[in-house]
C-alpha positions as CSV (number, residue, x, y, z in Angstrom):
1,M,-16.9,-33.0,50.4
2,K,-20.7,-33.2,49.4
3,I,-21.2,-32.0,45.9
4,L,-24.5,-32.1,43.9
5,V,-24.0,-32.3,40.3
6,T,-26.8,-31.5,38.1
7,G,-26.7,-33.5,34.8
8,S,-24.9,-36.6,36.1
9,A,-26.0,-38.9,33.4
10,G,-25.0,-36.4,30.8
11,F,-21.5,-36.4,28.9
12,I,-19.6,-34.0,31.0
13,G,-21.7,-34.6,34.2
14,S,-20.9,-38.3,34.3
15,A,-17.4,-37.7,33.6
16,L,-17.0,-35.1,36.3
17,T,-19.1,-37.4,38.8
18,I,-16.6,-40.3,38.4
19,R,-13.5,-37.9,38.9
20,L,-15.2,-36.7,42.2
21,L,-15.9,-40.3,43.5
22,E,-12.5,-41.2,42.6
23,R,-11.0,-38.6,44.9
24,G,-13.5,-39.3,47.9
25,D,-16.2,-36.8,47.5
26,T,-20.0,-37.5,48.0
27,V,-22.0,-37.0,45.2
28,I,-25.7,-36.5,44.9
29,G,-26.5,-36.7,41.0
30,I,-29.5,-35.2,39.3
31,D,-30.7,-36.0,35.9
32,N,-34.1,-36.2,34.1
33,H,-33.1,-38.7,31.6
34,N,-34.8,-36.8,28.7
35,D,-35.1,-38.0,25.2
36,Y,-33.2,-35.2,23.4
37,Y,-31.0,-38.0,22.4
38,D,-31.0,-41.8,23.0
39,P,-31.3,-42.1,26.7
40,A,-29.7,-45.5,26.4
41,I,-26.2,-43.9,26.4
42,K,-27.1,-41.9,29.6
43,E,-28.2,-45.1,31.2
44,A,-24.8,-46.7,30.1
45,R,-22.8,-43.5,31.6
46,L,-24.9,-44.1,35.0
47,N,-24.1,-47.6,35.1
48,R,-20.3,-47.1,35.5
49,F,-20.8,-45.5,38.9
50,I,-24.6,-46.1,40.1
51,D,-23.1,-48.7,42.7
52,N,-20.7,-46.4,44.3
53,T,-21.8,-46.2,48.2
54,K,-21.0,-42.5,48.0
55,Y,-23.1,-42.0,44.9
56,Q,-27.2,-41.3,45.1
57,H,-28.9,-40.6,42.1
58,L,-32.3,-38.5,41.7
59,R,-34.4,-38.8,38.4
60,I,-36.0,-35.1,38.5
61,D,-36.1,-32.3,36.5
62,L,-34.8,-28.9,37.0
63,T,-38.1,-27.3,36.2
64,D,-39.8,-29.2,39.1
65,R,-39.3,-26.6,42.0
66,E,-40.4,-28.9,44.8
67,A,-38.4,-31.9,43.7
68,I,-35.3,-29.5,43.6
69,E,-36.2,-28.3,47.0
70,E,-36.5,-31.7,48.4
71,A,-33.1,-32.6,46.9
72,F,-31.3,-29.8,48.8
73,S,-33.0,-30.0,52.1
74,T,-32.6,-33.7,52.3
75,H,-29.0,-34.1,51.2
76,K,-27.7,-30.8,52.3
77,P,-24.7,-30.4,49.8
78,Q,-21.8,-28.2,50.4
79,R,-21.2,-27.2,46.8
80,V,-23.3,-27.4,43.4
81,V,-22.3,-28.0,39.9
82,N,-24.8,-27.1,37.3
83,L,-24.3,-29.1,34.2
84,A,-27.9,-29.9,33.3
85,A,-29.2,-28.1,30.4
86,Q,-31.1,-28.1,27.1
87,A,-28.2,-28.3,25.0
88,G,-27.6,-27.5,21.1
89,V,-27.6,-24.6,19.1
90,R,-29.4,-25.9,16.1
91,Y,-32.4,-27.6,18.4
92,S,-32.7,-24.3,19.9
93,I,-33.7,-22.7,16.5
94,E,-36.5,-25.1,16.3
95,N,-37.7,-25.4,19.9
96,P,-36.7,-22.1,21.9
97,L,-39.1,-22.4,24.7
98,A,-37.4,-25.8,25.8
99,Y,-34.4,-23.7,26.5
100,I,-36.3,-21.1,28.4
101,N,-37.8,-23.9,30.6
102,S,-34.6,-25.8,31.3
103,N,-31.8,-23.2,31.0
104,I,-33.5,-20.3,32.7
105,V,-36.4,-21.5,34.8
106,G,-34.4,-24.4,36.0
107,F,-31.3,-22.5,36.7
108,A,-33.3,-20.0,38.8
109,H,-34.6,-23.0,40.9
110,I,-30.8,-24.0,41.5
111,L,-30.0,-20.5,42.5
112,E,-32.8,-20.2,44.9
113,N,-32.0,-23.4,46.6
114,C,-28.1,-22.3,46.9
115,R,-29.5,-19.2,48.6
116,H,-31.5,-20.9,50.9
117,N,-29.3,-23.8,52.0
118,D,-25.8,-21.9,52.3
119,I,-24.1,-23.3,49.5
120,E,-20.4,-22.7,49.5
121,H,-20.1,-22.3,45.8
122,L,-21.9,-22.6,42.7
123,V,-20.1,-23.6,39.4
124,Y,-22.2,-23.7,36.3
125,A,-21.9,-24.6,32.6
126,S,-22.0,-21.5,30.3
127,T,-20.8,-21.9,26.6
128,S,-18.5,-20.4,24.0
129,S,-21.5,-19.6,22.0
130,V,-22.1,-16.6,24.4
131,Y,-19.4,-14.8,22.2
132,G,-22.2,-15.0,19.5
133,A,-21.4,-12.2,16.7
134,N,-17.9,-11.3,18.4
135,T,-15.1,-11.7,15.7
136,K,-12.2,-10.7,17.6
137,T,-10.1,-13.9,18.5
138,P,-9.0,-15.2,20.7
139,F,-12.2,-14.9,22.6
140,T,-11.4,-13.5,25.9
141,V,-13.7,-13.2,29.1
142,H,-12.8,-9.6,29.3
143,Q,-14.8,-8.7,26.5
144,N,-18.3,-8.0,26.3
145,V,-20.8,-10.8,25.1
146,D,-24.0,-9.0,24.3
147,H,-25.0,-10.2,20.7
148,P,-25.9,-13.9,21.0
149,L,-27.0,-15.6,17.7
150,S,-29.2,-18.3,19.2
151,T,-31.6,-18.9,21.8
152,Y,-29.2,-21.4,23.4
153,A,-26.6,-18.6,23.8
154,A,-28.9,-16.1,24.9
155,T,-30.0,-18.6,27.7
156,K,-26.2,-19.1,28.9
157,K,-25.8,-15.5,28.9
158,S,-28.9,-15.3,31.2
159,N,-27.5,-17.7,33.4
160,E,-24.3,-15.5,33.8
161,L,-26.4,-12.4,34.5
162,M,-28.8,-14.3,37.0
163,A,-25.6,-15.6,38.8
164,H,-24.3,-12.4,39.3
165,A,-27.4,-11.0,40.7
166,Y,-27.4,-13.6,43.4
167,S,-23.8,-13.2,44.1
168,N,-24.5,-9.4,44.8
169,L,-27.7,-9.8,46.6
170,Y,-26.9,-12.7,48.6
171,G,-23.3,-13.2,48.5
172,L,-23.3,-16.6,46.8
173,P,-19.9,-17.4,45.5
174,T,-20.6,-18.3,41.5
175,T,-18.3,-19.4,38.8
176,G,-19.3,-19.7,35.3
177,L,-17.5,-21.9,32.9
178,R,-17.6,-21.2,29.1
179,F,-16.8,-24.6,27.6
180,F,-15.3,-24.8,23.9
181,T,-16.9,-27.5,21.7
182,V,-16.0,-30.7,24.0
183,Y,-15.6,-34.2,22.7
184,G,-14.6,-37.5,23.7
185,P,-15.7,-41.0,24.9
186,W,-19.1,-41.4,26.0
187,G,-20.1,-38.0,24.2
188,R,-23.2,-36.7,22.9
189,P,-24.9,-38.6,19.8
190,D,-26.2,-35.4,18.4
191,M,-22.5,-33.9,18.1
192,A,-20.4,-33.7,14.8
193,L,-17.8,-36.3,16.1
194,F,-20.4,-39.1,16.9
195,L,-22.5,-38.0,13.6
196,F,-19.6,-38.3,11.4
197,T,-18.1,-41.5,12.8
198,K,-21.6,-43.0,12.7
199,A,-21.9,-42.0,8.8
200,I,-18.2,-42.9,8.0
201,L,-18.5,-46.5,9.3
202,A,-21.7,-46.9,7.3
203,D,-20.4,-45.4,4.2
204,K,-22.9,-42.4,4.1
205,P,-22.0,-39.0,3.3
206,I,-21.3,-36.5,6.1
207,Q,-22.8,-33.1,6.2
208,V,-19.9,-30.7,6.5
209,F,-21.2,-27.2,7.0
210,N,-19.7,-23.8,5.8
211,Y,-17.9,-25.9,3.4
212,G,-15.5,-27.2,5.9
213,K,-14.2,-23.6,6.8
214,H,-15.3,-23.9,10.5
215,R,-12.7,-23.3,13.0
216,R,-13.4,-24.8,16.4
217,D,-11.5,-24.8,19.7
218,F,-12.1,-28.6,20.3
219,T,-11.6,-29.4,23.9
220,Y,-11.1,-33.1,25.1
221,I,-13.6,-34.2,27.9
222,D,-10.7,-35.1,30.5
223,D,-9.3,-31.5,30.0
224,I,-13.0,-30.0,30.9
225,V,-13.4,-32.1,33.8
226,K,-9.9,-30.9,35.2
227,G,-11.0,-27.3,34.8
228,I,-14.4,-27.8,36.5
229,E,-12.6,-29.7,39.6
230,L,-10.0,-26.8,39.9
231,T,-12.7,-24.3,39.8
232,V,-15.0,-26.1,42.5
233,D,-12.4,-26.2,45.1
234,S,-11.7,-22.6,44.7
235,P,-14.9,-20.6,45.3
236,A,-15.2,-17.3,43.4
237,K,-13.8,-14.1,45.2
238,C,-14.6,-10.3,45.0
239,N,-12.0,-8.6,42.5
240,L,-11.0,-5.8,45.1
241,E,-9.7,-3.7,42.1
242,W,-13.0,-3.8,40.1
243,T,-14.6,-0.6,39.1
244,G,-17.9,0.7,37.8
245,D,-15.9,3.2,35.9
246,N,-14.2,0.7,33.8
247,P,-16.2,-2.5,34.3
248,D,-14.5,-6.0,33.8
249,P,-16.9,-8.3,32.3
250,A,-15.0,-11.4,33.7
251,T,-14.9,-10.0,37.5
252,S,-16.9,-8.1,39.7
253,N,-16.8,-6.5,43.2
254,V,-18.9,-9.5,44.3
255,P,-18.1,-13.1,44.3
256,W,-18.6,-13.8,40.7
257,R,-16.2,-14.9,38.0
258,V,-16.5,-16.3,34.4
259,Y,-13.6,-18.5,32.8
260,N,-13.2,-19.9,29.3
261,I,-12.2,-23.7,29.2
262,G,-10.9,-24.4,25.9
263,N,-7.9,-25.7,24.0
264,N,-6.5,-22.4,23.0
265,H,-5.8,-24.1,19.5
266,P,-8.6,-23.8,17.0
267,V,-8.7,-26.5,14.3
268,E,-10.4,-26.3,10.9
269,L,-13.1,-28.8,10.6
270,M,-11.6,-30.3,7.5
271,D,-8.3,-31.3,9.8
272,Y,-10.8,-32.4,12.4
273,I,-12.2,-34.7,9.9
274,S,-8.9,-35.9,8.4
275,A,-7.8,-36.9,12.1
276,L,-11.2,-39.0,12.4
277,E,-10.5,-40.5,9.0
278,K,-7.0,-41.6,9.9
279,A,-8.3,-43.2,13.4
280,L,-11.1,-45.0,11.6
281,G,-8.6,-46.0,8.7
282,K,-11.5,-45.0,6.3
283,K,-12.4,-41.8,4.1
284,A,-15.5,-39.8,4.5
285,K,-18.1,-39.0,1.7
286,K,-18.3,-35.2,2.2
287,E,-21.7,-33.0,1.5
288,L,-20.5,-29.5,1.6
289,L,-22.9,-27.0,2.8
290,P,-23.2,-23.4,3.7
291,L,-22.9,-22.0,7.3
292,Q,-26.2,-22.8,9.3
293,T,-28.4,-20.0,10.8
294,G,-27.3,-19.3,14.5
295,D,-24.0,-21.1,13.9
296,V,-20.5,-18.9,14.0
297,P,-17.3,-19.7,11.8
298,E,-14.9,-19.7,14.5
299,T,-14.2,-20.1,18.2
300,F,-10.7,-19.6,19.9
301,A,-10.4,-19.6,23.8
302,D,-8.3,-17.1,25.4
303,V,-7.4,-19.1,28.6
304,D,-5.1,-16.8,30.3
305,D,-7.2,-16.5,33.6
306,L,-7.4,-20.2,34.0
307,V,-3.6,-20.4,33.6
308,E,-2.8,-17.6,35.8
309,Q,-5.2,-18.6,38.7
310,F,-5.0,-22.3,38.5
311,H,-1.7,-23.0,36.6
312,Y,-4.0,-25.2,34.2
313,K,-4.1,-25.2,30.5
314,P,-6.0,-28.0,28.4
315,A,-3.4,-29.8,26.1
316,T,-5.1,-33.0,24.7
317,T,-4.4,-32.8,21.1
318,V,-7.2,-33.4,18.6
319,E,-5.5,-36.4,17.2
320,D,-5.0,-38.2,20.4
321,G,-8.5,-37.0,21.7
322,I,-10.1,-38.5,18.4
323,S,-8.2,-41.4,18.5
324,S,-9.6,-42.1,22.2
325,F,-13.2,-41.5,21.1
326,V,-12.8,-44.1,18.2
327,S,-11.5,-46.8,20.4
328,W,-14.4,-46.2,22.9
329,Y,-17.0,-46.0,19.9
330,K,-15.8,-49.2,18.4
331,D,-16.2,-50.8,21.9
332,Y,-19.4,-49.4,22.9
333,F,-21.2,-50.4,19.6
334,K,-19.4,-53.4,18.8
335,V,-18.3,-52.3,15.4
């Protein structure tokens, strides 16, 4: 199969690309290599598969309409996985327009080209942040998500709505995946695990927000990739039992679906830090701080739909996942 993956030099995109190449797919990768975080790690991720004869890399931006059109018309992918996005809840508070450009305008270009190139299936990254002000846990795709707490979350909810419109108007099968706090080797340097590890090794204090009372459904990168792989291979279908009298937010009478991909096991931030301290063999100096604006105190994924339809449930423990991350970190940074 020929699959176009956007964000292919990113954390999740590079891991997915490696998996698709391993199983024999042809991959066209798109990444703009921006400097939201140090681009050197993007180059290092890319170097793991850039020489694969079944891979072609395009350094273009989703907001470049003509470049995206050329990528589709030249390479003619069968399926598309859109993982490119401006990420980060906190950065979206400082720079909201960056999110509108990348996550809405850029996504619109992907949708338009899927429409005009007979794409069999579009899978795209959403986020657990869409649950926003919801407090009933575990978060299920069958509950409404209409109260985002950040621009980032609002743009991702917009992606789900835009995808539904294209599924309805043009019959494009689309599947949105709400990722829950992804971590692991080759991760993003702006994420807590990366920042904590760097600080602890340098004997500097770590900033612990909400006084460590956060609970997060930390999900290991390999589990996320497996979930993406399974959904890519299974284009969204209409729910024949769907009714507008009692509309199910997770399905539709058009080929559109959303799923949670999370560990289904929230962990308190202090326990996450303890697992990191154990893996590093070193205690952290903690600076306890209040909850940040735009953040939520807890995420907890209901993954029943994933289990029911794909017989799959993420299962990597935080202890095992952090241990793998620390081994990679020490090797990559030679510390």
